[in-house]
VEXDREN-2710 file (C-alpha; in Angstrom, 1 decimal):
% VEXDREN-2710
k/r/px/py/pz
1/MET/0.3/-109.7/6.4
2/MET/4.2/-110.7/5.1
3/VAL/3.0/-108.8/2.0
4/VAL/2.6/-105.5/3.5
5/LEU/5.5/-105.7/5.6
6/SER/7.7/-106.5/2.7
7/GLY/5.7/-103.4/0.6
8/LEU/6.5/-101.1/3.6
9/LEU/10.2/-102.6/4.0
10/ALA/10.9/-101.5/0.0
11/ALA/9.3/-98.2/0.5
12/SER/11.6/-97.0/3.3
13/LEU/14.4/-98.6/1.4
14/ALA/13.2/-96.5/-1.6
15/ILE/13.7/-93.3/-0.2
16/GLY/16.6/-94.1/2.0
17/LEU/15.2/-94.4/5.5
18/PRO/16.0/-96.7/8.1
19/VAL/13.1/-98.9/9.2
20/GLY/11.3/-97.7/12.2
21/SER/12.8/-94.4/12.4
22/ALA/15.0/-92.1/10.0
23/TYR/16.8/-91.9/13.0
24/ALA/17.0/-95.4/14.6
25/ASP/19.9/-96.3/16.1
26/GLU/20.9/-99.3/14.3
27/PRO/22.8/-100.5/11.0
28/THR/20.7/-99.0/8.2
29/ASP/20.1/-100.6/5.0
30/GLY/21.9/-98.9/1.8
31/THR/25.1/-97.5/4.0
32/GLY/26.8/-101.1/4.2
33/ALA/27.2/-101.0/8.0
34/GLY/29.3/-103.6/9.5
35/THR/30.8/-104.9/6.0
36/SER/34.4/-104.1/5.1
37/ALA/34.7/-100.7/4.4
38/THR/37.7/-101.6/1.9
39/GLU/35.0/-103.9/-0.1
40/VAL/32.0/-100.8/-0.2
41/LEU/34.6/-98.5/-1.1
42/ASP/35.4/-100.7/-4.2
43/SER/32.0/-101.1/-5.2
44/LEU/31.6/-97.0/-5.3
45/GLU/31.7/-95.9/-9.1
46/VAL/34.8/-93.7/-9.6
47/LYS/34.2/-90.6/-11.9
48/GLY/35.4/-87.1/-12.3
49/ARG/34.2/-84.2/-10.3
50/ALA/31.0/-82.6/-12.2
51/PRO/30.7/-79.0/-12.5
52/LYS/29.5/-77.1/-9.4
53/THR/26.9/-75.1/-11.5
54/GLY/23.7/-74.5/-10.1
55/TYR/24.7/-75.6/-6.6
56/LYS/22.6/-73.9/-3.6
57/ARG/22.3/-74.6/-0.1
58/THR/18.6/-74.6/-0.6
59/GLN/19.1/-77.8/-3.4
60/PHE/18.8/-79.8/0.0
61/GLY/15.9/-78.4/1.2
62/LYS/15.6/-76.2/4.3
63/ALA/18.3/-76.2/6.7
64/TRP/17.9/-78.7/9.9
65/ALA/14.3/-80.0/9.0
66/ASP/12.5/-81.6/11.5
67/MET/12.7/-85.0/9.5
68/ASP/11.6/-87.5/12.2
69/HIS/8.6/-84.9/13.5
70/ASN/9.7/-85.3/16.9
71/GLY/9.3/-81.7/17.4
72/CYS/13.0/-80.8/17.6
73/ASP/15.5/-79.8/14.6
74/THR/18.1/-82.0/13.2
75/ARG/20.8/-79.7/14.6
76/ASN/19.7/-79.8/18.1
77/ASP/18.9/-84.1/17.6
78/ILE/22.6/-84.2/16.8
79/LEU/23.8/-81.9/19.7
80/ASN/21.7/-84.3/22.2
81/ARG/23.4/-87.3/20.6
82/ASP/26.9/-86.0/20.5
83/LEU/27.2/-84.0/23.8
84/THR/27.4/-85.3/27.1
85/GLY/26.2/-83.3/30.5
86/VAL/23.5/-81.8/28.3
87/ARG/21.5/-79.3/29.7
88/HIS/18.1/-78.2/27.7
89/LYS/16.6/-74.7/27.3
90/TRP/13.6/-75.0/29.9
91/ARG/10.2/-75.5/28.4
92/THR/11.5/-76.9/25.0
93/HIS/10.6/-80.4/26.0
94/ASN/14.4/-81.6/26.0
95/CYS/14.9/-80.4/22.6
96/VAL/17.1/-77.1/22.7
97/VAL/20.6/-77.6/23.9
98/LYS/21.6/-75.2/26.3
99/SER/25.0/-76.3/27.3
100/GLY/26.9/-79.5/27.4
101/LYS/30.4/-80.8/27.0
102/LEU/31.6/-82.4/23.1
103/HIS/34.6/-84.9/22.9
104/ASP/35.3/-83.5/19.5
105/PRO/36.2/-86.3/17.3
106/TYR/38.1/-84.2/14.4
107/THR/40.4/-82.9/17.1
108/GLY/40.1/-85.2/20.0
109/LYS/39.7/-82.2/22.1
110/ASP/36.9/-81.7/24.6
111/ILE/35.1/-78.4/24.2
112/LYS/32.5/-76.7/26.2
113/PHE/29.1/-75.7/24.4
114/LYS/27.3/-72.9/25.5
115/LYS/24.5/-71.7/23.4
116/GLY/24.5/-68.1/22.6
117/LYS/25.1/-65.4/19.7
118/LYS/28.9/-65.4/20.3
119/THR/29.4/-68.9/21.7
120/SER/27.4/-71.6/19.8
121/THR/29.5/-71.5/16.7
122/ALA/32.4/-73.3/18.7
123/VAL/30.5/-76.5/17.9
124/GLN/29.1/-76.7/14.6
125/ILE/27.2/-79.6/12.9
126/ASP/29.3/-81.0/9.9
127/HIS/28.3/-82.9/7.1
128/VAL/30.5/-85.6/6.8
129/VAL/30.1/-85.6/3.3
130/ALA/29.7/-81.9/2.3
131/LEU/26.6/-81.1/0.5
132/SER/28.6/-79.3/-2.0
133/ASP/31.1/-82.3/-2.7
134/ALA/27.9/-84.4/-2.9
135/TRP/26.4/-82.2/-5.5
136/GLN/29.2/-82.4/-7.4
137/LYS/29.6/-86.4/-7.4
138/GLY/26.2/-87.4/-8.0
139/ALA/23.4/-85.5/-5.8
140/GLN/22.2/-83.2/-8.5
141/LYS/20.5/-86.0/-10.1
142/LEU/18.9/-87.0/-6.8
143/SER/15.2/-85.9/-6.2
144/GLU/14.8/-82.9/-3.8
145/GLU/13.3/-85.4/-1.5
146/ARG/16.2/-87.6/-1.5
147/ARG/18.9/-84.3/-1.0
148/THR/16.7/-83.0/2.0
149/ALA/17.3/-86.5/3.3
150/LEU/20.9/-86.6/2.8
151/ALA/21.0/-83.2/4.4
152/ASN/19.3/-84.1/7.7
153/ASP/20.7/-87.5/7.7
154/PRO/22.1/-88.2/11.0
155/TYR/24.3/-90.6/9.8
156/ASN/25.9/-88.0/7.6
157/LEU/26.1/-85.4/10.7
158/LEU/28.5/-85.1/13.5
159/ALA/29.0/-82.5/15.8
160/VAL/32.4/-81.1/15.9
161/GLN/34.7/-78.1/16.6
162/GLY/33.6/-75.0/14.9
163/ARG/37.5/-74.2/13.4
164/ALA/38.0/-77.9/12.4
165/ASN/34.7/-77.4/10.2
166/GLN/35.6/-74.4/8.5
167/LYS/39.2/-75.8/7.7
168/LYS/37.5/-78.8/6.3
169/SER/34.8/-76.6/4.0
170/ASP/33.5/-78.7/1.5
171/GLY/37.0/-80.7/1.0
172/ASP/36.5/-84.6/0.2
173/ALA/39.3/-87.1/1.7
174/ALA/41.7/-86.3/-0.7
175/THR/41.9/-82.3/0.2
176/TRP/40.8/-82.7/4.0
177/LEU/41.1/-85.4/6.9
178/PRO/40.7/-85.0/10.5
179/SER/43.9/-84.0/12.5
180/ASN/43.0/-86.6/15.0
181/LYS/44.5/-89.5/13.1
182/GLY/42.7/-91.9/15.5
183/PHE/39.6/-90.9/14.0
184/ARG/40.5/-91.1/10.3
185/CYS/39.4/-94.5/9.8
186/GLU/36.2/-94.1/11.2
187/TYR/35.7/-90.9/9.2
188/VAL/36.3/-92.1/6.0
189/ALA/34.5/-95.5/6.5
190/ARG/31.4/-93.4/7.2
191/GLN/31.9/-91.2/4.2
192/ILE/32.1/-94.3/2.1
193/GLY/29.2/-95.2/4.1
194/VAL/27.0/-92.2/2.9
195/LYS/27.8/-92.2/-0.6
196/HIS/26.9/-95.8/-0.9
197/LYS/23.5/-95.0/0.6
198/TYR/23.1/-92.1/-1.6
199/SER/24.7/-93.7/-4.9
200/LEU/27.1/-91.0/-5.0
201/TRP/30.6/-91.5/-6.8
202/VAL/34.0/-90.8/-5.8
203/THR/36.8/-89.3/-7.7
204/GLN/40.2/-91.4/-8.6
205/ALA/42.2/-89.2/-6.1
206/GLU/39.5/-89.6/-3.2
207/LYS/39.5/-93.3/-3.6
208/GLU/43.4/-93.5/-3.3
209/ALA/43.1/-91.3/-0.4
210/MET/40.7/-93.3/1.4
211/ALA/42.4/-96.5/0.4
212/LYS/45.4/-95.2/2.1
213/VAL/43.7/-94.4/5.4
214/LEU/42.2/-97.7/5.2
215/SER/45.4/-99.5/4.7
216/SER/46.2/-98.5/8.3
217/CYS/42.9/-100.6/9.7
218/PRO/42.3/-103.3/7.3
219/THR/39.4/-104.6/9.7
220/GLN/37.6/-101.3/9.4
221/THR/33.8/-101.5/8.8
222/VAL/31.4/-99.0/7.8
223/PRO/30.0/-97.8/10.8
224/ASP/26.3/-98.2/12.0
225/TYR/23.8/-95.6/13.3
226/THR/25.1/-95.3/16.6
227/GLY/27.2/-92.1/16.2
228/VAL/30.7/-91.4/17.6
229/LYS/30.3/-90.8/21.4
230/ASP/33.7/-91.6/23.2
231/SER/33.0/-94.2/25.4
232/THR/35.8/-93.2/28.0
233/ALA/34.0/-89.8/28.1
234/GLU/32.6/-88.8/31.5
235/LYS/29.1/-89.3/31.3
236/THR/26.2/-87.7/32.6
237/THR/23.8/-90.5/34.5
238/GLU/20.1/-90.1/33.7
239/SER/19.4/-89.4/37.5
240/GLU/22.2/-86.6/37.7
241/GLN/20.4/-85.4/34.3
242/THR/17.2/-85.2/35.9
243/GLU/18.3/-83.5/39.1
244/GLN/20.3/-80.9/37.2
245/THR/17.2/-80.0/34.9
246/GLN/15.1/-79.8/37.8
247/THR/17.4/-77.5/39.8
248/GLU/17.3/-75.2/36.5
249/GLN/14.0/-75.2/36.3
250/GLN/13.5/-74.2/39.4
251/THR/16.0/-71.5/39.2
252/GLU/14.6/-70.1/36.1
253/GLN/11.0/-70.3/37.3
254/SER/11.8/-68.4/40.5
255/ALA/13.4/-66.1/38.2
256/GLU/10.6/-65.8/36.2
257/GLN/8.0/-65.4/39.0
258/ALA/9.9/-62.8/40.6
259/GLN/9.8/-60.8/37.2
260/GLN/6.1/-61.4/37.1
261/ASN/5.6/-60.4/40.4
262/GLN/7.8/-57.0/39.9
263/GLN/5.4/-56.5/36.6
264/THR/2.2/-57.2/38.4
265/THR/3.0/-55.8/41.8
266/GLN/1.5/-52.1/41.7
267/ALA/3.6/-49.3/42.5
268/PRO/3.3/-47.7/45.9
269/ALA/0.8/-44.9/45.6
270/PRO/2.6/-41.5/45.6
271/GLU/2.8/-39.8/48.9
272/PRO/0.2/-37.0/48.6
273/ALA/1.3/-33.5/47.8
274/PRO/2.1/-31.2/50.8
275/ALA/-1.4/-29.2/51.6
276/PRO/-0.9/-25.6/50.1
277/ALA/0.1/-23.3/52.9
278/PRO/-2.9/-21.3/53.7
279/ALA/-2.9/-17.9/52.8
280/PRO/-1.6/-15.7/55.0
281/GLN/-4.5/-14.1/56.9
282/PRO/-4.5/-10.3/57.3
283/ALA/-3.8/-9.1/60.9
284/PRO/-6.9/-8.7/62.7
285/GLN/-7.4/-4.8/62.6
286/GLN/-6.4/-3.1/65.8
287/ASP/-8.7/-0.1/67.1
288/VAL/-6.6/2.7/66.2
289/TYR/-7.6/6.1/67.3
290/TYR/-6.2/9.5/66.4
291/GLN/-7.3/12.1/68.4
292/ASN/-6.8/14.4/65.2
293/CYS/-5.2/14.9/62.2
294/THR/-2.0/16.1/63.9
295/ALA/-1.3/13.0/65.9
296/ALA/-2.6/10.7/62.6
297/ARG/0.3/12.9/60.6
298/ALA/2.7/12.6/63.7
299/ALA/2.3/8.8/63.1
300/GLY/2.8/8.6/59.6
301/ALA/-0.8/7.3/58.8
302/ALA/-1.9/10.4/57.0
303/PRO/-3.8/10.6/54.5
304/ILE/-6.5/7.7/56.2
305/TYR/-8.5/6.4/53.6
306/GLN/-11.9/5.0/54.3
307/GLY/-11.7/1.5/55.8
308/GLN/-8.4/2.0/57.0
309/PRO/-7.3/1.8/60.8
310/GLY/-8.1/5.1/62.4
311/TYR/-10.1/6.6/59.9
312/ARG/-13.2/8.6/61.3
313/SER/-15.8/10.6/59.8
314/GLN/-14.9/13.7/62.0
315/LEU/-11.3/13.6/60.6
316/ASP/-12.9/13.4/57.5
317/ARG/-13.9/17.0/56.9
318/ASP/-15.1/17.0/53.3
319/HIS/-16.3/13.6/53.5
320/ASP/-14.8/12.4/50.5
321/GLY/-13.4/9.1/51.8
322/VAL/-9.9/10.7/52.9
323/ALA/-9.2/11.9/56.5
324/CYS/-6.0/14.3/57.3
325/GLU/-5.6/15.4/53.8
END
């Protein structure tokens, strides 16, 4: 049994995954977690930056792949980890984050997150060691499987302010540091842990910048897998979140049911068109009697055709159907 367990442990370490789960919230072998960040930095190889030739995002696999097969993509895994007061899109098994609040480690500001075409970019997922930087410092020599693991490794991912992430771009510690000075030590230490785990090197300028930051915090260790949630930030308790989720589900369910009812309820039958007015009936013929054609002419009725009121054969002398011609 021990031989089997040892073999599984070795296999996990060989592909750079923590034992038990790719996203286990515990120190992971390969990062140097818990060890002095300065000591781990000194263990990294120092070399010049390699050409960026051949770099493409696709070299690091599909963006936000579901590496741990929990049915939730990496982006939402990180949002769920780093945001507080999280609310989920209904019927996504508590995966797709609909809203929440981020205490941004890069700026120290609180940011409200709301999923939407124009609002989602307020919070972005940053690769602590940028993929382009990693490519130029050893990642191009890694297998595609290892590069995919690096791109989706939660140890290398943080939910941060979108503008700060854009300013950082693919910079290393020598060209960009968080404006929140209180987070710089942990930020640099996490970069060191990522580079140690994936056998990436640092440039001389990068190492000097890291060492300068760490000089202000000599006891800083390489962080573990617990993320960087601010312990002072307001947290939503499990019962509160459950109540919020239930309320939201009831609201959305009611809206959906109303929509279904509107679609399934047959429109009221149109009122029957009014019956066409009956054709006017000719007035009943009254008995008209002209004593002679002189009387007919005086009444303005002459000539009188057969079938018309007042026609009599006695007035139609030639019997041609027309009287009082």
